[in-house]
N, C-alpha and C positions, 0 to 999 in steps of 0.2 A: 862267283860274282856277287851273290847276295841271296837273302832269304827274307820273305815277307809273310807274316801271319795275317789271316783274315780278322776282322774286328772281334769276332767271338771265338777266334782260334779254332774254328772248324776245319780250316784248310791252311796249308803253307805252300807258297810258291817258291821254288828254288830255281835260280837262273844260272846258266853256264855259258861261257864263251867258247865257241867251237872255232879253233884256228883255221884259217884258210891255208891254201898251198899254192903251187904254181898255176893251177887252173881254176881255183875257187876262191871266193872272198870269205871274210869272217861271217859267222852267223851266231845268233843267240837262241839257245834252247831252254825252255822252262818246263819244269814238271810241277804237277800239283800233287800234294800229299794229303790224304784224308787223315786228320789227326787221330781220330778214334780207332782206326784200323791199321794205320801205317802204310796203306796201299798207295802206290804212286802210279802216275801215267803222264805221258807227254801231253802238255797243254798248248804249248806255243813253240814254233820254230820259225824264226825270221832270218832272212838272208840279207847280206850286206849291212849288218848291224854289229856294233862293237860294245853296246851297252844296253841294259834293260831298265826301262822306266816302268815301274810297277806301282799301281795305285788301286787299292781295294775300294769299290764303290759301295758295297754292302758285304754281308758275310758270304755271299755266293757269287758276286759279280766282281771281276777284276779287269782292269785295263792294263795291257802290256804293249808298250810302244805304239799306242794309238788304236789297238784292237781291243774291243770290249768282248769278254768271254764269260760264259757261265761256267764256273769251276767244276760243276758236277757233270755237265753234258757236252760242252763245246770243245773244239780243237781247232787251232790254226796252224797250218803247215804250208809254207811258201811253195813247197814242191807240188802240192795238190791244189791249193787255193790261189796260187799266183802271188806276185809281190804286192 
């Protein structure tokens, strides 16, 4: 779907569209990659979404589809946190 670098290129967010099937709807999954190490982890997983609106607020804070997250510490997963 897309890739967005933080202002100082410390992190990169990559977004993926996860297709639905007969019993589930589309979802958006985003991972954050630490540029210096190449390490990645899930940062965001939103249900019933077909696009990712990503905007970096500063080098560590990113907003994804209305959820503000610290790229180093936070995680949003609709399965755990609710819709």
